[in-house]
C-alpha positions in Angstrom: 143.4 96.5 180.1 144.6 97.5 183.5 142.2 100.3 184.9 143.5 103.0 187.4 142.3 106.5 188.9 144.2 109.9 189.9 144.9 110.6 193.3 146.4 113.8 193.3 144.6 117.0 193.5 145.6 117.6 189.7 147.9 115.6 187.6 149.6 116.6 184.4 149.4 114.2 181.4 152.3 114.4 179.2 153.1 114.2 175.5 156.0 112.1 176.7 157.5 109.8 179.6 158.7 112.6 180.8 158.5 115.5 183.4 160.0 118.3 181.1 157.5 117.1 177.9 154.8 119.0 177.0 151.3 118.8 179.5 149.0 118.2 176.7 145.9 117.7 179.5 145.1 117.4 182.7 143.0 114.8 185.0 141.8 115.6 188.3 141.3 113.5 191.8 139.5 110.9 191.1 139.3 110.4 187.6 139.4 107.2 185.9 141.8 105.8 183.3 142.6 102.9 180.6 146.3 101.8 180.8 147.7 101.5 177.6 151.1 100.6 178.8 152.9 100.7 182.4 156.8 101.4 183.0 158.6 101.7 186.3 157.7 105.4 186.5 155.1 106.2 183.8 151.6 105.2 182.5 150.7 105.8 179.4 146.9 106.2 179.7 143.5 106.9 177.9 141.2 109.1 180.1 137.7 107.8 180.7 135.8 110.8 179.7 136.8 111.8 176.8 139.8 109.1 175.6 142.5 111.5 175.6 146.0 109.9 176.1 148.8 111.0 177.8 152.0 109.9 180.0 151.4 110.3 183.8 153.7 109.8 186.7 152.5 106.3 188.2 153.1 107.7 191.8 150.1 110.3 191.3 147.8 107.4 190.6 146.5 103.8 192.0 145.3 100.7 190.5 141.6 100.0 190.4 138.6 101.9 190.3 137.8 104.1 193.0 134.9 103.2 194.9 133.9 107.1 196.1 129.9 106.1 196.1 130.4 102.3 197.5 132.6 103.8 200.5 131.6 102.2 203.7 129.7 104.5 205.7 129.4 106.9 203.1 126.0 109.2 203.5 126.4 110.9 199.8 128.7 111.9 197.1 129.2 116.1 196.6 131.5 118.3 193.8 133.5 120.7 195.1 131.1 123.7 193.9 133.8 127.0 194.5 137.1 127.5 192.1 139.1 126.3 195.0 138.2 124.1 198.2 140.5 123.6 201.1 141.1 119.9 202.7 142.2 120.5 206.1 143.5 117.9 208.9 141.0 119.1 211.1 137.7 120.6 211.6 139.1 124.1 211.8 140.4 126.7 209.7 143.5 127.1 211.9 144.9 123.4 211.3 147.1 122.6 208.4 145.8 121.4 204.7 146.0 118.6 203.2 145.3 119.2 200.2 143.6 121.5 197.7 141.1 120.7 195.2 139.5 122.3 192.0 136.3 122.6 191.0 134.2 119.3 190.1 136.0 116.7 191.9 133.7 114.6 193.1 134.1 113.3 196.9 132.7 110.5 199.2 131.1 112.2 202.2 131.7 109.7 205.0 129.9 111.6 208.4 129.9 115.3 209.6 132.7 116.2 211.7 132.2 115.3 215.7 132.8 117.5 218.4 133.4 120.4 215.5 131.6 123.5 214.8 128.6 123.3 212.6 129.1 123.1 208.7 132.5 120.6 208.8 132.0 117.5 207.3 134.7 114.3 206.7 135.2 113.5 203.0 137.1 110.5 201.7 140.2 111.3 199.5 141.4 109.3 196.7 144.5 108.4 197.9 142.8 106.9 201.2 143.1 109.6 203.8 140.4 111.1 205.5 140.0 115.1 204.9 138.1 117.8 206.8 136.1 120.2 204.0 133.5 123.2 205.0 130.2 122.0 203.8 129.3 125.2 201.9 132.8 124.4 199.4 130.3 120.9 198.4 127.4 120.5 196.2 125.4 117.4 197.1 125.4 115.2 194.1 126.8 118.1 191.9 123.6 119.7 192.1 125.2 123.1 191.1 125.1 122.3 188.0 121.9 120.6 187.2 119.5 121.9 184.3 116.6 120.3 182.5 115.7 122.5 179.6 117.8 123.7 177.4 117.6 127.5 178.5 118.3 126.5 181.9 121.5 124.7 180.2 122.4 127.9 178.8 121.9 130.2 181.8 124.1 127.8 183.8 126.7 127.7 181.4 127.0 131.2 181.2 127.1 131.5 185.2 129.8 129.0 185.6 132.0 130.0 182.5 132.2 133.3 184.7 133.4 132.5 187.7 136.6 131.6 185.6 137.4 135.0 184.8 140.7 135.9 185.6 142.2 132.4 186.3 145.7 132.0 184.3 146.0 131.0 181.0 148.0 127.3 181.1 148.6 125.2 178.4 147.4 121.9 179.0 145.3 123.1 181.7 141.8 121.5 182.6 141.0 122.6 186.2 140.3 125.8 188.0 144.1 125.9 189.1 145.0 127.0 185.2 142.9 126.7 181.6 143.6 126.7 178.4 140.9 127.6 175.7 139.7 124.2 174.8 140.3 123.1 178.6 138.0 125.4 179.5 134.8 125.0 177.3 135.4 121.6 177.9 135.4 121.8 181.7 132.1 123.9 181.6 130.4 121.5 179.8 131.9 118.3 181.7 130.4 120.2 184.9 126.8 119.8 183.5 127.0 116.2 182.8 128.0 116.9 178.8 130.9 115.6 177.0 133.0 117.2 174.7 136.7 116.3 173.3 139.4 118.3 174.7 141.3 119.9 171.9 139.6 122.7 169.9 140.0 121.0 166.4 138.0 117.7 168.0 135.5 120.0 169.1 134.9 121.4 165.9 134.8 117.8 164.0 133.0 116.2 167.0 129.4 114.5 166.1 128.1 116.5 169.5 128.3 119.8 167.5 126.8 121.3 164.3 127.6 124.6 162.6 125.1 127.4 163.0 125.1 130.9 161.2 126.2 134.2 163.2 122.7 135.6 163.5 121.9 132.1 165.3 124.5 132.7 167.9 123.0 132.1 171.3 124.8 131.8 174.7 126.4 128.1 175.3 127.4 128.1 171.6 130.9 127.6 170.6 133.0 130.1 168.3 136.2 128.6 166.3 139.2 130.6 165.2 142.6 130.5 163.8 142.1 127.5 161.6 140.3 125.5 164.9 143.3 126.2 166.7 141.5 128.5 169.6 138.0 127.9 170.7 135.7 130.3 172.7 132.1 130.2 174.3 129.4 132.9 173.5 127.8 134.1 176.5 125.6 136.5 174.7 124.8 137.3 171.1 127.7 139.7 171.1 130.5 138.4 173.5 132.2 135.3 174.0 134.5 133.9 176.8 138.0 132.5 176.4 141.2 131.2 177.7 144.0 133.1 175.5 147.1 135.3 175.9 146.0 137.9 173.8 146.2 141.4 175.7 146.4 139.2 178.7 147.0 135.8 179.7 143.9 134.8 181.7 140.5 133.7 180.5 139.0 137.1 179.8 135.5 138.3 177.7 136.1 139.6 174.2 133.4 141.2 171.7 132.8 138.6 168.5 132.6 141.3 166.4 136.2 142.7 167.6 138.3 143.1 164.5 141.0 141.1 165.8 138.8 138.2 166.3 136.6 138.3 163.3 139.8 138.3 161.1 140.3 134.7 162.6 136.6 133.3 163.1 136.4 129.4 161.6 133.1 128.9 162.1 130.3 128.9 165.3 128.9 125.4 166.2 126.1 124.3 168.5 126.1 121.5 171.2 123.5 118.8 169.9 121.4 117.6 173.2 119.0 115.4 171.3 
C-alpha cells in the first residue's frame, strides 16, 4: 500500500476525482495518507489521522513519509500557534511570501536565520523548500495545547475554540482558513492530541464518546443536532461554539437552551479520556 503526504498549505479532498465535485474534508501540510488508488492526476486516499477517504490532486502531494523530525540539521519540530502564519522567502516582513500556513501545521525548525533580526527561524516545508518564519508564530513541540488533567484540557479546549470565532463557515473545511461544524470540533480536539472521527454522525457513534444528561454538561462536551447532522462544543454549562450558517455563516457562540437549538438537539456526549 503506497503512502504519501500533503505538500500544499491546505488541500481539498473531493468526493470524486473532479475539482468541481463536493469537498468532503481537507488535509493540512505534512499530513500523511495511504493511497487506495492512483490515477495520472488524482489519488484516492485515506488520511492517517482519521481514515477519512477522498480524492486529492496528485500535484499537491509527494510519495513516502515526510521526515519532518529526522531532517538533517533539525533543531526541533514546532507547530503553527496562531490562526495563520506567513512563511517568507527571507527574514523580513517586507519579503515576498512563500505560503501561509494554518494553525497546527508542524514544521522542522532547521536553524536560526543568520544575519537577521532577532526572532526569525528557518523552517522546512513539505514541498522541499526552506522558508523564514517568525518565532512568535510557532509553538515548540506543540506545547501550546499541552495538558495533564481533565480540568486543564477543558480550559484549553475552550480557549482554543474561541480563537476560531468569526472564521468563515466552509463546507468540508478543516483548517483555520474555513471550517464546517464537525471540522471545527475535530480540529480543536486534534490540536490537543485527541482523535475524533471527521463527520458529526461518526463523532456521535464513536466509541470515544459517551452520552451524558443535560444537567452534567461541562466545557468540552459535544452537542449533536438535526439528526446528527450538526455538532457544537460546550464552552460553559449554558453556551456552545459551532460553525454554522444560521444567522451568520461563521464560527459563533449560541445558547444551549435557545429554542432554535433545543428543538433540534439530539443528545450530548463526552469524550472518554480513559
